DSSP file (Angstrom, degrees, kcal/mol; ACC not computed):
  #  RESIDUE AA STRUCTURE BP1 BP2  ACC     N-H-->O    O-->H-N    N-H-->O    O-->H-N    TCO  KAPPA ALPHA  PHI   PSI    X-CA   Y-CA   Z-CA
    1    1 A M              0   0    0      0, 0.0     2,-0.4     0, 0.0     0, 0.0   0.000 360.0 360.0 360.0 134.3   -1.1  -11.8  -57.1
    2    2 A M        -     0   0    0      2,-0.0     2,-0.4     1,-0.0     0, 0.0  -0.728 360.0-128.8 -94.0 134.9    0.3  -10.6  -53.8
    3    3 A Y        -     0   0    0     -2,-0.4     3,-0.1     1,-0.1    -1,-0.0  -0.686  20.3-171.4 -81.7 129.8    1.4  -13.1  -51.1
    4    4 A R        -     0   0    0     -2,-0.4     8,-0.5     1,-0.4     5,-0.4   0.244  37.8-111.2-109.6  12.0   -0.3  -12.3  -47.7
    5    5 A G  S    S-     0   0    0      1,-0.2    -1,-0.4     2,-0.1     8,-0.1  -0.736  73.8 -18.0  98.6-145.8    1.6  -14.6  -45.4
    6    6 A F  S    S-     0   0    0     -2,-0.3    -1,-0.2     6,-0.2    -3,-0.0   0.050 100.8 -86.9 -93.3  24.8    0.0  -17.6  -43.6
    7    7 A G  S    S+     0   0    0     -3,-0.1    -2,-0.1     2,-0.1    -1,-0.1   0.648  93.7 123.7  84.5  14.1   -3.6  -16.5  -44.1
    8    8 A Y        -     0   0    0     -4,-0.3     2,-0.6     1,-0.1    -3,-0.1   0.675  66.2-133.3 -85.6 -16.1   -3.7  -14.4  -41.0
    9    9 A G        +     0   0    0     -5,-0.4     2,-0.8     7,-0.1     3,-0.3  -0.542  67.3  91.3 115.3 -70.9   -4.8  -11.3  -42.8
   10   10 A Y  S > >S-     0   0    0     -2,-0.6     3,-2.4     1,-0.2     5,-0.5  -0.600 109.9 -45.9 -90.6 104.3   -3.1   -8.0  -42.2
   11   11 A N  T 3 5S-     0   0    0     -2,-0.8    -1,-0.2     1,-0.3    -6,-0.1   0.709 100.9 -70.2  52.3  27.6   -0.1   -7.2  -44.4
   12   12 A G  T 3 5S+     0   0    0     -8,-0.5    -1,-0.3    -3,-0.3    -6,-0.2   0.570 114.4 109.1  73.1   8.1    1.4  -10.7  -43.9
   13   13 A M  T < 5S-     0   0    0     -3,-2.4    -2,-0.1    -8,-0.1    -1,-0.1   0.609  79.2-130.2 -93.4 -12.9    2.2   -9.9  -40.2
   14   14 A G  T   5S+     0   0    0     -4,-0.4    -3,-0.1     1,-0.0     4,-0.1   0.621  75.7 109.3  79.1  11.8   -0.4  -12.2  -38.7
   15   15 A G    >>< +     0   0    0     -5,-0.5     3,-1.3     1,-0.1     4,-0.7   0.958  31.5 148.4 -87.6 -58.5   -1.8   -9.5  -36.4
   16   16 A G  T 34 S-     0   0    0      1,-0.3     3,-0.2    -6,-0.2    -1,-0.1  -0.342  82.3 -25.8  58.3-135.1   -5.1   -8.5  -37.6
   17   17 A L  T 3> S+     0   0    0      1,-0.2     4,-1.3     2,-0.1    -1,-0.3   0.659 130.6  72.2 -83.3 -18.8   -7.4   -7.5  -34.8
   18   18 A W  H <> S+     0   0    0     -3,-1.3     4,-2.7     1,-0.2     5,-0.2   0.847  87.2  61.2 -70.8 -34.3   -5.7   -9.6  -32.2
   19   19 A M  H  X S+     0   0    0     -4,-0.7     4,-2.4     1,-0.2    -1,-0.2   0.936 105.9  44.5 -62.9 -47.7   -2.5   -7.4  -31.9
   20   20 A P  H  > S+     0   0    0      0, 0.0     4,-2.3     0, 0.0    -1,-0.2   0.897 114.6  50.6 -63.7 -36.5   -4.3   -4.2  -30.7
   21   21 A L  H  X S+     0   0    0     -4,-1.3     4,-2.2     2,-0.2    -2,-0.2   0.914 110.9  47.8 -66.0 -41.6   -6.4   -6.3  -28.3
   22   22 A F  H  X S+     0   0    0     -4,-2.7     4,-2.3     2,-0.2    -1,-0.2   0.907 111.2  51.7 -64.5 -41.1   -3.3   -8.0  -26.9
   23   23 A G  H  X S+     0   0    0     -4,-2.4     4,-2.2    -5,-0.2    -2,-0.2   0.900 109.7  49.3 -61.2 -41.2   -1.6   -4.6  -26.6
   24   24 A L  H  X S+     0   0    0     -4,-2.3     4,-2.5     2,-0.2    -1,-0.2   0.896 109.7  52.0 -64.2 -40.9   -4.6   -3.2  -24.7
   25   25 A L  H  X S+     0   0    0     -4,-2.2     4,-2.1     1,-0.2    -2,-0.2   0.905 110.3  48.1 -62.7 -42.4   -4.6   -6.2  -22.4
   26   26 A V  H  X S+     0   0    0     -4,-2.3     4,-2.1     2,-0.2    -2,-0.2   0.905 110.9  51.5 -64.7 -41.7   -0.9   -5.7  -21.6
   27   27 A L  H  X S+     0   0    0     -4,-2.2     4,-2.3     2,-0.2    -2,-0.2   0.914 110.0  48.7 -62.0 -44.4   -1.5   -2.0  -20.9
   28   28 A V  H  X S+     0   0    0     -4,-2.5     4,-2.5     1,-0.2    -1,-0.2   0.905 110.3  52.0 -62.4 -41.9   -4.4   -2.7  -18.5
   29   29 A A  H  X S+     0   0    0     -4,-2.1     4,-2.1     1,-0.2    -1,-0.2   0.894 109.5  49.1 -62.9 -39.8   -2.2   -5.3  -16.7
   30   30 A I  H  X S+     0   0    0     -4,-2.1     4,-2.2     2,-0.2    -2,-0.2   0.914 110.8  49.9 -66.2 -42.5    0.6   -2.7  -16.3
   31   31 A V  H  X S+     0   0    0     -4,-2.3     4,-2.4     1,-0.2    -2,-0.2   0.922 111.5  48.5 -62.3 -44.1   -1.8   -0.1  -15.0
   32   32 A L  H  X S+     0   0    0     -4,-2.5     4,-2.5     1,-0.2    -1,-0.2   0.888 110.4  51.8 -64.0 -38.5   -3.2   -2.5  -12.4
   33   33 A L  H  X S+     0   0    0     -4,-2.1     4,-2.3     2,-0.2    -1,-0.2   0.902 110.3  48.2 -64.4 -41.5    0.3   -3.5  -11.3
   34   34 A V  H  X S+     0   0    0     -4,-2.2     4,-2.4     2,-0.2     5,-0.2   0.917 111.7  49.6 -66.0 -43.1    1.2    0.1  -10.8
   35   35 A V  H  X S+     0   0    0     -4,-2.4     4,-2.4     1,-0.2    -2,-0.2   0.926 112.1  48.6 -61.0 -44.9   -2.0    0.8   -8.8
   36   36 A W  H  X S+     0   0    0     -4,-2.5     4,-2.5     1,-0.2    -2,-0.2   0.921 111.9  49.2 -61.1 -44.3   -1.3   -2.3   -6.6
   37   37 A A  H  X S+     0   0    0     -4,-2.3     4,-2.2     1,-0.2    -2,-0.2   0.895 111.5  48.6 -64.2 -41.3    2.3   -1.3   -6.0
   38   38 A V  H  X S+     0   0    0     -4,-2.4     4,-1.7     2,-0.2    -1,-0.2   0.913 113.0  47.3 -66.3 -42.3    1.4    2.3   -5.0
   39   39 A R  H  X>S+     0   0    0     -4,-2.4     5,-1.8    -5,-0.2     4,-0.5   0.903 112.9  48.9 -66.5 -39.5   -1.3    1.1   -2.6
   40   40 A A  H ><5S+     0   0    0     -4,-2.5     3,-0.7     1,-0.2    -2,-0.2   0.890 112.2  48.8 -66.3 -38.6    1.0   -1.5   -1.1
   41   41 A A  H 3<5S+     0   0    0     -4,-2.2    -1,-0.2     1,-0.2    -2,-0.2   0.793 106.7  56.2 -71.9 -27.8    3.8    1.1   -0.6
   42   42 A S  H 3<5S-     0   0    0     -4,-1.7    -1,-0.2    -5,-0.2     9,-0.2   0.551 115.8-112.0 -84.1  -6.1    1.4    3.6    1.0
   43   43 A G  T <<5 +     0   0    0     -3,-0.7     8,-1.3    -4,-0.5     2,-0.2   0.741  54.9 162.9  88.7  23.9    0.4    1.1    3.7
   44   44 A H  B   < -A   50   0A   0     -5,-1.8    -1,-0.2     6,-0.2     5,-0.1  -0.545  33.7-127.6 -75.8 142.3   -3.2    0.4    2.8
   45   45 A H    >   -     0   0    0      4,-3.0     3,-1.5    -2,-0.2    -1,-0.1  -0.318  27.2-103.3 -78.6 168.6   -4.8   -2.7    4.4
   46   46 A A  T 3  S+     0   0    0      1,-0.3    -1,-0.1     2,-0.1    -2,-0.1   0.783 121.3  61.1 -64.2 -27.0   -6.5   -5.4    2.4
   47   47 A D  T 3  S-     0   0    0      2,-0.1    -1,-0.3     1,-0.1    -3,-0.0   0.478 120.2-108.1 -81.4  -0.1   -9.9   -4.0    3.6
   48   48 A G  S <  S+     0   0    0     -3,-1.5    -2,-0.1     1,-0.3    -1,-0.1   0.261  80.6 121.5  97.4 -13.2   -9.1   -0.6    1.9
   49   49 A G        -     0   0    0      1,-0.1    -4,-3.0    -5,-0.1    -1,-0.3  -0.558  66.6-107.3 -85.5 150.4   -8.5    1.4    5.1
   50   50 A P  B     -A   44   0A   0      0, 0.0    -6,-0.2     0, 0.0     2,-0.2  -0.410  34.3-107.9 -73.2 150.8   -5.1    3.1    5.7
   51   51 A A        -     0   0    0     -8,-1.3     6,-0.0    -9,-0.2     3,-0.0  -0.514  34.4-110.9 -73.1 145.0   -2.7    1.7    8.2
   52   52 A S    >   -     0   0    0     -2,-0.2     3,-0.8     1,-0.2    -1,-0.1  -0.690  23.6-157.3 -78.7 118.9   -2.4    3.8   11.4
   53   53 A P  T 3  S+     0   0    0      0, 0.0    -1,-0.2     0, 0.0    -2,-0.0   0.738  87.4  54.5 -71.4 -21.3    1.0    5.3   11.4
   54   54 A S  T 3  S+     0   0    0      2,-0.1    -2,-0.0    -3,-0.0    -3,-0.0   0.596 105.2  55.6 -90.3 -10.1    1.2    5.8   15.2
   55   55 A R  S <  S-     0   0    0     -3,-0.8    -3,-0.1     2,-0.0    33,-0.1  -0.947  83.7-114.3-125.3 142.6    0.4    2.2   16.2
   56   56 A P    >   -     0   0    0      0, 0.0     3,-1.5     0, 0.0     4,-0.3  -0.225  40.3 -99.9 -66.1 165.5    2.1   -1.1   15.3
   57   57 A A  T 3  S+     0   0    0      1,-0.3     3,-0.3     2,-0.1     4,-0.2   0.838 118.9  42.3 -59.0 -39.3    0.2   -3.6   13.3
   58   58 A G  T 3> S+     0   0    0      1,-0.2     4,-2.2     2,-0.1    -1,-0.3   0.221  80.8 108.5 -96.2  15.9   -0.9   -5.9   16.2
   59   59 A H  H <> S+     0   0    0     -3,-1.5     4,-2.2     1,-0.2     5,-0.2   0.928  78.6  46.9 -60.1 -50.0   -1.8   -3.1   18.6
   60   60 A D  H  > S+     0   0    0     -3,-0.3     4,-2.2    -4,-0.3    -1,-0.2   0.878 112.7  50.6 -62.7 -37.7   -5.6   -3.6   18.5
   61   61 A E  H  > S+     0   0    0     -4,-0.2     4,-2.3     2,-0.2    -1,-0.2   0.898 109.0  51.5 -66.7 -39.4   -5.3   -7.3   18.9
   62   62 A A  H  X S+     0   0    0     -4,-2.2     4,-2.3     2,-0.2    -2,-0.2   0.901 110.1  49.1 -64.1 -40.6   -3.0   -6.9   21.9
   63   63 A V  H  X S+     0   0    0     -4,-2.2     4,-2.5     2,-0.2    -1,-0.2   0.915 110.5  50.7 -63.8 -43.1   -5.5   -4.6   23.6
   64   64 A A  H  X S+     0   0    0     -4,-2.2     4,-2.3     1,-0.2    -2,-0.2   0.895 110.6  49.2 -62.9 -40.0   -8.3   -7.1   22.9
   65   65 A I  H  X S+     0   0    0     -4,-2.3     4,-2.5     2,-0.2    -1,-0.2   0.918 110.6  50.1 -65.4 -42.6   -6.3   -9.9   24.5
   66   66 A A  H  X S+     0   0    0     -4,-2.3     4,-2.2     2,-0.2    -2,-0.2   0.912 111.5  48.6 -62.3 -42.2   -5.5   -7.8   27.5
   67   67 A K  H  X S+     0   0    0     -4,-2.5     4,-2.5     1,-0.2    -1,-0.2   0.910 111.9  49.2 -63.3 -41.5   -9.1   -6.9   28.0
   68   68 A R  H  X S+     0   0    0     -4,-2.3     4,-1.9     1,-0.2     6,-0.2   0.899 111.3  49.0 -65.4 -40.4  -10.1  -10.6   27.6
   69   69 A R  H  X>S+     0   0    0     -4,-2.5     5,-1.9     2,-0.2     6,-1.1   0.871 111.9  49.2 -67.7 -36.4   -7.5  -11.7   30.2
   70   70 A L  H ><5S+     0   0    0     -4,-2.2     3,-0.8     4,-0.2    -2,-0.2   0.926 111.3  49.4 -65.9 -44.8   -8.7   -9.0   32.6
   71   71 A A  H 3<5S+     0   0    0     -4,-2.5    -2,-0.2     1,-0.2    -1,-0.2   0.840 111.8  48.1 -64.7 -33.6  -12.3  -10.0   32.2
   72   72 A S  H 3<5S-     0   0    0     -4,-1.9    -1,-0.2    -5,-0.2    -2,-0.2   0.546 115.3-114.3 -86.2  -5.9  -11.5  -13.7   32.8
   73   73 A G  T <<5S+     0   0    0     -3,-0.8    -3,-0.2    -4,-0.6    -2,-0.1   0.574  80.4 124.5  87.6   9.4   -9.4  -12.9   35.9
   74   74 A E  S   <S+     0   0    0     -5,-1.9     2,-0.3    -6,-0.2    -4,-0.2   0.828  78.7  27.0 -69.9 -31.4   -6.1  -14.1   34.5
   75   75 A I  S    S-     0   0    0     -6,-1.1    -2,-0.2    -9,-0.1     2,-0.1  -0.903  83.3-118.1-129.2 158.9   -4.5  -10.6   35.2
   76   76 A T     >  -     0   0    0     -2,-0.3     4,-2.4     1,-0.1     5,-0.2  -0.383  32.9-104.6 -88.3 171.3   -5.3   -8.0   37.8
   77   77 A A  H  > S+     0   0    0      1,-0.2     4,-2.5     2,-0.2     5,-0.1   0.863 122.9  53.6 -63.8 -35.5   -6.4   -4.4   37.1
   78   78 A E  H  > S+     0   0    0      2,-0.2     4,-2.2     1,-0.2    -1,-0.2   0.916 109.3  47.6 -65.2 -42.8   -2.8   -3.2   38.0
   79   79 A Q  H  > S+     0   0    0      2,-0.2     4,-2.3     1,-0.2    -2,-0.2   0.898 111.4  51.4 -64.3 -40.0   -1.3   -5.6   35.5
   80   80 A Y  H  X S+     0   0    0     -4,-2.4     4,-2.5     2,-0.2    -2,-0.2   0.924 108.9  50.8 -61.9 -44.3   -3.9   -4.5   32.9
   81   81 A G  H  X S+     0   0    0     -4,-2.5     4,-2.4     1,-0.2    -2,-0.2   0.893 109.6  50.5 -61.1 -40.0   -2.9   -0.9   33.5
   82   82 A E  H  X S+     0   0    0     -4,-2.2     4,-2.4     2,-0.2    -1,-0.2   0.897 109.8  50.4 -64.9 -40.3    0.7   -1.7   33.1
   83   83 A I  H  X S+     0   0    0     -4,-2.3     4,-2.4     2,-0.2    -2,-0.2   0.921 111.0  48.9 -62.3 -43.8    0.0   -3.5   29.8
   84   84 A M  H  X>S+     0   0    0     -4,-2.5     5,-2.5     2,-0.2     4,-1.1   0.894 111.0  49.6 -65.7 -39.1   -2.0   -0.4   28.5
   85   85 A R  H  <5S+     0   0    0     -4,-2.4    -1,-0.2     3,-0.2     3,-0.2   0.908 111.7  49.5 -64.3 -40.1    0.9    1.9   29.5
   86   86 A T  H  <5S+     0   0    0     -4,-2.4    -2,-0.2     1,-0.2    -1,-0.2   0.895 112.0  47.5 -64.5 -39.6    3.3   -0.3   27.7
   87   87 A L  H  <5S-     0   0    0     -4,-2.4    -1,-0.2    -5,-0.2    -2,-0.2   0.668 115.0-117.8 -76.4 -15.8    1.1   -0.4   24.6
   88   88 A G  T  <5       0   0    0     -4,-1.1    -3,-0.2    -3,-0.2    -4,-0.1   0.736 360.0 360.0  88.1  22.6    0.7    3.4   24.7
   89   89 A D      <       0   0    0     -5,-2.5    -4,-0.2    -6,-0.2    -5,-0.1   0.416 360.0 360.0 -98.7 360.0   -3.1    3.5   25.2
């Protein structure tokens, strides 16, 4: 009679069907990690769109704030124009 280990089944190694499944799970995790790293390095936003290389991250927000301040009368049209020239718009 041949001893098979602790009753786990496959050649006394205890792997059976679980070892290939675990290996597949590890492989999928590595692929997802590589995809995430490549997307993060290429500058994609969380919404899936690429980052604009010619404008800093807060540019659109700065423009919106300047427009809101102009509309509410906090700044003059000349000040708004200076802000837009500074922002490069």
